[in-house]
C-alpha positions in Angstrom: -78.8 -17.2 303.2 -82.5 -17.4 304.4 -81.3 -15.9 307.8 -79.7 -13.0 305.9 -82.9 -12.4 304.0 -85.0 -12.5 307.1 -82.7 -10.0 308.8 -83.0 -7.6 305.9 -86.8 -8.1 305.8 -87.1 -7.5 309.5 -84.9 -4.4 309.4 -86.6 -2.8 306.5 -90.0 -3.4 308.0 -88.9 -2.1 311.3 -87.7 1.2 309.6 -91.0 1.5 307.8 -93.1 1.1 310.8 -90.8 3.5 312.6 -91.3 6.0 309.8 -95.1 5.5 310.0 -94.9 6.4 313.8 -93.9 9.9 312.8 -96.9 10.4 310.7 -99.3 13.1 311.8 -102.7 11.3 312.0 -104.4 14.2 310.4 -102.3 13.5 307.2 -102.8 9.9 306.8 -105.1 10.2 303.9 -103.8 13.5 302.5 -102.1 13.1 299.1 -98.5 14.0 298.6 -96.2 11.2 299.9 -95.6 10.1 296.2 -97.6 12.3 293.8 -101.2 11.9 294.8 -100.7 8.9 297.0 -101.4 9.3 300.8 -99.7 7.4 303.7 -102.7 5.0 303.8 -102.3 4.4 300.0 -98.7 3.6 300.5 -99.3 1.1 303.3 -101.8 -0.7 301.2 -99.3 -0.7 298.3 -96.5 -2.2 300.4 -98.9 -4.8 301.7 -99.9 -5.9 298.2 -96.5 -6.2 297.0 -95.6 -8.3 300.2 -98.6 -10.5 299.2 -97.2 -10.7 295.7 -93.9 -12.1 297.1 -95.9 -14.6 299.1 -97.7 -15.8 296.0 -94.4 -16.3 294.3 -93.0 -18.3 297.1 -96.3 -20.4 297.2 -96.0 -21.1 293.6 -92.4 -22.1 293.7 -92.7 -24.4 296.8 -95.7 -26.2 295.2 -93.7 -26.8 292.0 -95.7 -24.3 289.9 -93.0 -21.5 289.8 -93.4 -21.3 286.0 -96.9 -19.8 286.6 -95.3 -16.7 288.1 -95.3 -14.5 285.1 -95.0 -11.0 286.5 -93.2 -8.5 284.2 -92.1 -5.0 285.1 -94.4 -3.8 282.3 -97.3 -4.8 284.5 -96.1 -2.7 287.5 -98.0 0.6 286.6 -101.3 -1.3 286.0 -101.0 -3.2 289.2 -100.1 -0.2 291.2 -103.3 1.5 289.7 -105.4 -1.3 291.0 -103.7 -1.3 294.3 -104.3 2.5 294.6 -108.0 2.0 293.8 -108.3 -0.6 296.4 -106.4 1.6 298.9 -108.8 4.6 298.4 -111.6 2.4 299.7 -109.7 1.2 302.7 -109.6 2.7 306.1 -106.3 3.6 307.6 -106.7 1.0 310.3 -107.6 -1.7 307.8 -104.6 -0.6 305.7 -102.4 -1.2 308.7 -103.8 -4.4 309.5 -103.5 -5.6 306.0 -99.8 -4.7 306.0 -99.2 -6.5 309.2 -100.8 -9.6 308.0 -98.9 -9.4 304.7 -95.6 -8.9 306.4 -96.1 -11.7 308.7 -97.3 -14.0 306.0 -94.3 -13.2 303.9 -91.9 -13.5 306.9 -93.4 -16.9 307.9 -93.0 -18.1 304.2 -89.4 -16.9 304.0 -88.5 -18.5 307.5 -89.8 -21.8 306.5 -88.2 -21.8 303.0 -85.7 -24.5 302.1 -82.6 -22.4 301.2 -82.2 -24.3 298.0 -85.4 -22.8 296.8 -84.0 -19.2 296.9 -82.2 -19.9 293.5 -85.3 -21.4 291.9 -86.2 -19.5 288.8 -89.8 -18.5 288.3 -91.8 -18.0 285.1 -90.7 -14.5 284.7 -86.9 -15.4 285.0 -86.3 -14.1 288.4 -85.2 -16.1 291.3 -87.3 -16.6 294.4 -84.8 -14.6 296.3 -84.9 -11.8 293.8 -88.6 -11.6 294.1 -88.5 -11.6 297.9 -85.9 -8.9 297.9 -87.7 -6.5 295.4 -91.2 -7.0 296.9 -89.9 -7.2 300.6 -86.9 -5.4 302.1 -86.0 -3.3 299.0 -89.7 -2.2 298.7 -90.0 -1.3 302.3 -86.8 0.6 302.2 -87.8 2.6 299.1 -91.0 3.6 300.6 -89.5 4.3 304.0 -87.4 6.9 302.3 -90.5 8.4 300.7 -92.2 8.8 304.0 -89.2 10.3 305.7 -88.6 12.6 302.8 -92.2 13.8 302.8 -92.3 14.6 306.5 -88.8 16.0 306.5 -90.0 18.5 303.9 -93.0 19.2 306.0 -90.9 20.0 309.1 -88.7 22.3 307.0 -91.7 24.0 305.7 -93.0 24.6 309.2 -89.8 26.2 310.5 
């Protein structure tokens, strides 16, 4: 099961990076990908949620999974904090942060005992569920946003 999760994470991240390659460098900090969010903001956002999944894994593997108390009611506030952080981050630093966050998450998943995937955390989610929603599902969601934004731009240019 860990191998399947790693494959999903790798594929989703590959697609995200591929979509980033299509970004016009003059538009990296321009708002509009999602509301007022720029590509840079989105990269920091994806990195922060990958870090969030790594934290959940760390808590679970250290026997402190009950301390993971994230609730979806916190998402908007967390995203606002991430956005404020992103706005003070250079595009290059955003990309570096995402790469480190992805690599860290991938390494944790790769070394995870498969029995840990079903471990319930303090918020009721399993370790696997957190990895999926903060990892491959999140990358896929925002890859779609990148592709849609630039597809709209291409249509507008024609």
